[in-house]
N, C-alpha and C positions, 0 to 999 in steps of 0.2 A: 671936703672928704679926702681929696687927693693930696692936699698939703699937710694933712694931720701928721704930727711927729710920732704918734703912738696909737695903739689900738683903741684905747679908751677915748681919746680925742676924736678918732675916726668914727667910732660908734655914736658919740654925742653929735657930731656934725651931720651924720647921715640921718639920725633921728630928728634933728631940727629941720632938715630938709623935708622929711616925710610929714612932720607936724604942720609946717607952714604951707607946704604945697602938696596936699594929699593926692592930687591927680597929676602930678608931674610925670613927664615921659621918662624921667630918671628914677622912677620908683623901683623898677627891678634892679638897677645898678646899685642904688642905695641899700636895698635889702641884701644884695649879694655882698656888698662891702661890710655890712654889719655881721652877716653870717661868717664871712671869712675872718674878720677881726676876732670874733668869739672863738672860731676854730683855732686861730693862732694862740689864743689865751688858754686853750685846752678846756673850754667851757662847753661841754657836749650838749647840755640842755638848751642853752641859747643858740648854739650853732644849729641844732635841729629846728628850733622854732623859726628862726629867721630864714634858714635855707628852705624850709617848707613854704613860707610866705613868698619867697622869691620864685619858687617853682610854680606857685599859684598865679603869680603875676606874669610870668614868662615861661612858656613850656618848651621853646624851640631853640634858644640860643646856647652857645657854648658855656656861658656863665650859668645858665639853668642846668646844663649837664653837670658842671662842676659842683653846683649846689646839691644835686642828687648824690654825687660822690661824697661830699662832706657829710651828708646825712648817713649814707651807708657806712662810711668809716667810723663815724661817731657811734652808731648802733653796734657795729662789730666790736669796737674797742671796749665798749662799756657793757657788753653782755657776758655774763659769767656762766660757767659750765652747768651750774645747778639752778639757774634762774627758771622760774616756773613758765615764763613766757619766752624762753630762749629761742625756740624754733620760729615763733611769730616774728621776733625782732630780726633774727638772722635771715629769715625768708624775705622780709621786707628789705633788708640791706642788699641781698643778692639781686632782688627785683630792681631796685633803684640803680645799682651799679650797671646792670644790663641795659636799662633804659638810657642811662647816660651814654653808653657806647653807641646805641642806636641814634640818639639825638645828635651826637658829634658827627655822624656820617653826612648830615645835610645842614649842619649849623653854619650860618653865615659868619664871616669874620667879625669879631667884636671890635676890632680896631682896623680901619681901612689902611692905616699906615704900615701894617705888617706886610712883609713880602710873603709870597706864596710859600716859600720854604719855612719862614718863621711861623706861619699859620699852621702848616702841617706838623711842625715840631710841637707847637702848643697843643694841638689836638692829640698827638701821640702821648704827650705828658699826661693829659687828662684821662685818656684811655688807660694808660699805665696805672694811674691812681685808682681807677675803677676796678682793675684786676687785683690790685693790692687789697681793696675792700673785700672782694670775693675771697681772697686768700685768708684774710683775717677771719671771715665767717667760717671758712673750712677749718681753720686752726682751732677756733672755739669748739667746733664739733669733733675735733681730733680726727678729721678726715685728711690725713697727711698727704695722700696722693692728690686729692683735690687742691689742697693748699700749694703743693709743689707746682702743679699745672698752672694755677692762677699766678703765682709769683714768677714763674717762667714766662708766662704771657706778658706780665708787667715789664720784665727785663728785656723782652724782645721789642717792646714799644720804645723803651728808653734804655739802651745798653749801658749807660753810665749810672743807672739807678742802683747804687750800692745798697741802700736799705732793702730794696726788693730782693736782691741777691742774698743778703744776710738772713732775711726771713725765709727764703727758699732753702738755704743751707740748714737753718734750724729745723724746718719741716722735714728735710731729708734725714737729719740726725734722728728726729723723733720717729721717723718711719723705719729706722734701722739701716738706712742706706748711707753708711758711714763714709765709704769711698767717695760717693757723689758729694756728700756734705763737705768733705775735706777739699775736693776739687773746687767746689763753689766758693768756700771761704778763702782758698788760695787766690782765686780770681779777684775777690774783693780786696785782699791785702795788696795785690799787685797794681790795683787801680791808682792812678796818679790824681792828686788833688782831692782825695776823699777826706771827709771829716775824720778827725783822729778817733772819735768814739766809734 
């Protein structure tokens, strides 16, 4: 799984492990790797399926928290304004994002080789992603102030998170807070090493 050169090969290797050794201690990790590979492939359906299986197998690890974030993000990104089950999906997304933040407060290190500083940064990144998921939910609802607050919280967890700031600026613009939006976008433009897009 770890040596796989691409997501499809990683999914295949993880599935082979789960088929050959159904009771392996590595089951949660394999399920996480499959969910994450599908997430990178932008396959929301399979991301949700395997992330849900991962959370069933392991409820307390940081990877379980991140699995909740992947589900929440997939739900929020794939819910449209006029979906008949919009509130059900967005409510679930918000619930899972909040659960992820709570799990991360007590989650043990997933890699003992990480320094305490690296571990705290990893947790902050996951918490930031959880806030982005909540911001996406608020955006679908056109709750611009809620979206701004969520994206702001994400940026506070990870000040270098340009995409969170771009989303915050877009929410500020949608809320009619144009001066705030310009200031936010100027901040992103001034960030060094940011992806050109």
